[in-house]
C-alpha positions, -999 to 999 in steps of 0.1 A, spaced: -455 273 -659 -459 248 -687 -495 257 -691 -485 294 -696 -460 285 -723 -486 264 -741 -510 294 -741 -483 317 -754 -474 292 -782 -511 290 -792 -512 328 -794 -481 329 -816 -497 303 -838 -528 324 -842 -508 354 -852 -489 333 -878 -520 323 -896 -536 357 -902 -530 354 -939 -547 319 -940 -583 317 -952 -610 318 -926 -620 281 -932 -585 268 -929 -579 290 -899 -610 277 -882 -600 241 -888 -565 247 -875 -578 264 -843 -601 234 -837 -572 210 -841 -550 230 -819 -577 232 -792 -582 194 -793 -544 188 -790 -541 213 -762 -570 198 -742 -554 163 -745 -521 176 -733 -536 193 -704 -556 162 -695 -526 139 -696 -506 163 -676 -533 166 -649 -535 128 -649 -499 127 -637 -481 112 -667 -446 127 -661 -416 110 -674 -378 107 -670 -357 126 -694 -321 129 -706 -304 161 -717 -277 169 -741 -261 204 -746 -292 221 -732 -316 198 -751 -343 182 -730 -379 170 -733 -405 156 -710 -438 136 -713 -464 156 -693 -490 129 -700 -504 104 -725 -540 94 -732 -560 67 -749 -578 77 -781 -613 66 -791 -599 41 -815 -577 27 -787 -546 42 -802 -526 64 -779 -516 101 -779 -483 110 -762 -476 146 -754 -439 157 -756 -428 191 -743 -395 209 -751 -382 219 -717 -346 226 -730 -329 251 -751 -334 254 -789 -356 234 -812 -357 196 -810 -369 171 -836 -389 141 -824 -375 108 -835 -386 72 -829 -412 65 -801 -412 31 -782 -439 13 -762 -427 -15 -740 -393 -13 -757 -409 -18 -791 -407 10 -817 -441 20 -827 -435 51 -849 -406 73 -862 -411 110 -865 -375 118 -876 -387 131 -910 -419 147 -898 -412 184 -896 -445 189 -877 -429 171 -848 -402 197 -844 -407 215 -811 -396 249 -802 -386 260 -767 -414 255 -742 -437 240 -769 -456 207 -767 -464 184 -795 -489 155 -796 -476 122 -809 -501 96 -821 -490 61 -814 -507 35 -835 -519 2 -820 -546 -9 -796 -541 -1 -759 -560 -5 -726 -565 21 -699 -560 -5 -672 -526 -16 -684 -493 1 -675 -470 9 -704 -434 19 -707 -432 49 -730 -399 62 -745 -397 93 -768 -364 101 -785 -351 131 -804 -327 133 -833 -303 151 -810 -299 118 -790 -319 129 -760 -349 108 -748 -376 107 -722 -392 76 -706 -422 71 -684 -444 43 -671 -481 44 -664 -516 39 -675 -531 60 -703 -558 85 -696 -594 73 -703 -606 70 -739 -625 100 -752 -604 126 -734 -598 153 -759 -577 177 -738 -543 172 -723 -547 162 -686 -535 183 -656 -507 171 -633 -516 138 -615 -531 140 -579 -523 113 -553 -555 104 -533 -550 89 -498 -580 72 -482 -579 59 -445 -599 30 -431 -597 29 -393 -578 53 -371 -544 67 -381 -526 91 -404 -505 89 -436 -476 111 -443 -464 118 -479 -428 125 -488 -427 148 -507 -459 162 -494 -475 180 -525 -510 185 -539 -500 171 -573 -471 153 -589 -455 147 -622 -460 114 -639 -434 88 -626 -426 107 -594 -419 84 -564 -438 93 -532 -430 76 -499 -460 69 -477 -457 64 -440 -486 50 -420 -489 60 -383 -516 42 -363 -535 60 -336 -532 47 -300 -548 13 -298 -547 7 -336 -523 -11 -359 -514 -6 -395 -528 -35 -416 -516 -26 -451 -519 -6 -483 -545 -12 -511 -555 4 -543 -525 15 -564 -501 3 -537 -504 -32 -523 -482 -39 -494 -481 -42 -456 -448 -24 -452 -446 11 -438 -431 33 -450 -435 22 -487 -432 40 -520 -459 46 -547 -449 57 -583 -472 84 -597 -491 72 -628 -523 89 -638 -542 98 -605 -532 71 -581 -554 62 -552 -540 45 -521 -560 32 -491 -542 28 -457 -561 3 -435 -558 4 -397 -573 -22 -375 -581 -17 -338 -556 -37 -316 -570 -64 -294 -556 -69 -259 -559 -94 -232 -564 -89 -195 -550 -118 -174 -560 -118 -137 -548 -143 -112 -550 -147 -74 -520 -153 -52 -522 -177 -36 -548 -194 -58 -565 -207 -27 -568 -171 -14 -598 -160 -35 -609 -149 -69 -615 -116 -89 -647 -106 -107 -644 -82 -137 -669 -56 -149 -660 -66 -184 -652 -102 -188 -636 -97 -223 -619 -119 -233 -609 -92 -259 -602 -56 -249 -594 -25 -268 -572 5 -260 -589 27 -235 -613 2 -221 -618 6 -184 -623 -26 -163 -633 -27 -127 -617 -55 -107 -634 -67 -75 -614 -92 -52 -635 -119 -36 -614 -135 -7 -621 -171 2 -628 -182 37 -597 -176 59 -582 -149 36 -583 -112 32 -576 -90 2 -542 -74 5 -532 -55 -26 -528 -55 -64 -496 -64 -82 -485 -63 -118 -501 -37 -141 -524 -26 -113 -510 -15 -80 -523 -2 -47 -550 -17 -25 -581 0 -38 -611 -23 -35 -625 -25 -61 -597 -15 -84 -599 0 -119 -575 -5 -148 -574 12 -182 -564 -11 -210 -533 1 -229 -519 -32 -240 -518 -68 -228 -523 -64 -191 -515 -88 -162 -529 -82 -128 -525 -103 -96 -547 -100 -66 -527 -106 -35 -546 -123 -7 -532 -127 28 -541 -157 50 -559 -146 82 -541 -153 115 -553 -183 135 -545 -197 169 -534 -233 178 -541 -241 215 -523 -271 229 -536 -284 262 -509 -305 277 -522 -335 297 -506 -355 325 -484 -382 311 -467 -364 282 -461 -333 261 -472 -322 226 -448 -303 204 -457 -284 172 -436 -280 141 -435 -252 131 -440 -234 164 -461 -205 149 -474 -179 146 -500 -195 122 -522 -184 94 -552 -199 78 -543 -230 58 -510 -236 75 -501 -272 81 -486 -281 115 -471 -315 125 -480 -324 161 -460 -350 180 -471 -365 213 -442 -376 235 -452 -396 265 -434 -392 298 -415 -421 313 -440 -448 324 -468 -435 301 -481 -445 266 -497 -422 241 -533 -434 234 -552 -410 212 -557 -374 201 -586 -352 213 -599 -319 200 -591 -310 164 -573 -343 159 -585 -378 163 -571 -413 161 -538 -424 173 -514 -417 144 -484 -400 159 -470 -377 147 -500 -362 128 -505 -332 106 -532 -307 113 -544 -282 87 -553 -249 104 -586 -238 87 -595 -219 117 -587 -216 154 -579 -251 167 -574 -268 201 -556 -301 205 -549 -324 234 -536 -359 239 -546 -388 261 -519 -408 278 -523 -439 299 -500 -449 327 -482 -482 319 -492 -513 338 -466 -539 346 -466 -574 359 -445 -586 388 -436 -623 387 -421 -639 418 -404 -672 414 -395 -694 444 -363 -715 447 -364 -739 476 -394 -739 499 -411 -708 511 -435 -681 501 -434 -644 492 -462 -620 500 -467 -589 479 -481 -556 492 -501 -545 474 -510 -578 459 -523 -570 424 -523 -586 390 -506 -555 375 -490 -524 389 -490 -488 376 -457 -473 367 -439 -461 398 -458 -483 423 -436 -495 452 -443 -532 461 -431 -547 493 -420 -583 491 -419 -603 523 -403 -638 521 -414 -666 545 -393 -698 546 -409 -731 551 -400 -753 581 -364 -764 577 -356 -737 552 -342 -702 555 -344 -672 532 -312 -667 513 -318 -636 491 -332 -621 459 -322 -623 423 -334 -611 389 -348 -576 390 -343 -574 428 -310 -582 445 -297 -584 480 -312 -602 510 -333 -576 526 -363 -591 544 -387 -576 536 -376 -558 504 -391 -532 481 -392 -529 444 -404 -500 422 -423 -510 391 -409 -493 360 -413 -523 337 -424 -559 338 -404 -574 367 -393 -609 375 -379 -616 410 -366 -649 424 -367 -656 462 -342 -683 471 -348 -704 502 -321 -728 514 -327 -759 535 -314 -753 570 -282 -773 578 -263 -777 609 -237 -751 618 -209 -751 643 -198 -722 665 -164 -724 683 -162 -708 718 -129 -703 737 -122 -694 773 -125 -657 781 -123 -659 819 -114 -682 847 -142 -704 860 -152 -716 894 -125 -743 896 -89 -734 894 -66 -762 907 -39 -762 880 -7 -743 878 4 -724 846 36 -725 827 48 -694 844 47 -712 878 16 -693 889 -15 -707 905 -50 -693 903 -38 -665 882 -59 -661 849 -51 -696 838 -77 -692 810 -51 -670 791 -28 -700 789 -53 -723 771 -73 -698 749 -50 -699 719 -64 -708 685 -32 -725 676 -16 -748 702 18 -737 715 27 -760 743 62 -747 746 53 -714 759 18 -714 775 0 -742 792 -14 -754 825 -2 -785 844 -8 -806 874 17 -809 902 -1 -833 924 12 -868 927 -12 -892 912 -42 -870 919 -67 -854 895 -66 -816 895 -92 -795 874 -95 -761 858 -127 -747 843 -132 -715 823 -160 -693 814 -171 -686 777 -184 -656 758 -222 -654 752 -227 -664 715 -262 -648 712 -273 -675 688 -306 -692 682 -315 -726 669 -316 -762 679 -284 -774 695 -275 -809 684 -241 -815 699 -216 -800 723 -180 -812 719 -152 -803 744 -117 -802 729 -83 -804 748 -47 -806 735 -24 -822 761 10 -839 764 35 -850 792 68 -834 798 91 -864 795 93 -900 783 93 -915 818 71 -945 822 49 -927 847 12 -930 841 2 -894 831 -35 -888 819 -59 -860 809 -97 -858 805 -122 -831 795 -142 -813 821 -176 -795 817 -202 -781 841 -234 -760 838 -235 -732 863 -229 -746 898 -236 -782 888 -209 -807 894 -183 -813 868 -190 -839 841 -157 -856 830 -148 -872 798 -128 -904 793 -93 -902 805 -65 -907 780 -28 -915 784 -5 -887 774 27 -888 754 53 -862 749 36 -852 717 8 -827 719 -24 -846 710 -60 -835 708 -88 -854 725 -125 -845 728 -158 -856 743 -192 -853 726 -225 -845 745 -255 -848 721 -277 -842 751 -272 -834 787 -262 -864 808 -248 -872 842 -239 -841 862 -251 -819 833 -287 -830 837 -309 -844 811 -326 -834 779 -316 -812 749 -292 -784 751 -305 -748 753 -287 -716 746 -294 -707 782 -272 -737 791 -245 -725 769 -246 -690 784 -236 -704 819 -214 -732 805 -179 -737 819 -154 -760 801 -119 -771 812 -94 -799 816 -87 -825 843 -50 -836 846 -32 -862 867 6 -862 871 30 -887 888 62 -884 909 88 -911 914 122 -914 932 153 -922 913 183 -910 933 159 -884 945 124 -869 935 114 -868 898 81 -855 883 63 -864 851 37 -836 846 5 -837 826 1 -805 806 -27 -788 786 -21 -760 761 -56 -755 745 -92 -759 755 -123 -750 734 -159 -761 727 -177 -766 694 -215 -762 695 -233 -778 666 -268 -764 660 -295 -759 634 -302 -722 631 -337 -710 635 -352 -702 600 
């Protein structure tokens, strides 16, 4: 639109100089053409400014250009209403020229005027240009002047965008050309797998979006760099295996395809993928879209643990299974009672207990147990021997040993002590540990057995306290405690000896008899001075009676006895035997007396108790 107005103005100018001479007209046309070309060039180069308006008054700077002498031409266009007069012009806030009184710098509506700014300028330096009018309006712009030698006004500036890498740049506003000073927002969008690196040229920055200000024909380059990604591959567990990659990297780009092949170690099998790759494809493929993490899952193969239990104990496993390759199992051997764990066999060795076994395959384990051996110590107290059956230096656990004591002459076995008690002969002991047994033998000493009447013997001449005669007299003298007031036998013959003998119970004893002692307890019935006596009586079988020494009686019950170390007199000769005792009869012989004192009067001899003590040495 501005270009059309300039063309119309030039046509008007041509018409207004028809009356001017051809030479002057030619020169004016040349000057107008030069100025118009400079304005067009500056405009095309994008030198548009910022303006102020007042009551319809407004101007703009379409462009400005560098002259051959390094001065600068600024093009001012009246874009308001009415005519405006150009006033002072400033460069970088410094007034360079004042056109207030220059009527040639008065601009009609839509017209453009060139303003020559004295000084020395550079096309590579940006300048702040401010053009004012006498009406108080002004326009400012910032930019670089067009190149030296341009004789025509430039067209509107064009923003050139170059791209390095892969991506796009959006402009806002999105136009083919811009006015000088226009702000344009640039937004960089990287393609997949690319990253925006930054702006260069007339915009230097790494920020997106960012804004470039139009000055001349700005050129901006957006640089995109291809993103680099990592691929991290691990194995779970780490002992399970490894993974080979078709592309080892270590740097990957978007869209790269990598083939992953799992390689299981011995005892493991590939199971599945985890992370940015799933499934169980073998091999697997992954397309790189970023930093990727993949885990190859390996599963330990199942294995068996066979435990062969042996006699003498048991083996326990912790844990109890099932098992997989690489598992660790603690094995404990527990011996049975009487056994000792000795060593491992199979997949384990040595004697460490418990012991840990790593299952790197199918395994078989057993244990060796030995039966405990014990000693049996036999101590002797006294004199004698003990035989052992079986007779061994040591005995296996559970062995039953028979102990048979044998007393020396003159000794007898008394009993066991220590790990065996009682007096069993022989005795048995079960070996469950080391044992110590003591056999006690005691020297044989004399013993005494007391035998009392249990029946009448072959002689029955005495009467009993009940007045009877030959009527179980043994029952009147068999007491263990003398009681002469109630039971006794007595003699009623005047000055004659009368006898009673009694049978004894069979003692069923063995041993050497060393003495036989006959006891009687006797008394008389009154204190008369009559001579009343008693004596012991003993016989073997049908032999004649052997009497003891007669003793005088008193009214007090008194004991008397007769010893027979051996058989003498009517008893025979030699040592006593138990056969003699079995047919032995013991008794009492009594003699009473009668006297006359105003008639008959008796003093009786009485006996209340009869017994025999047999002293013997028992057979060991």
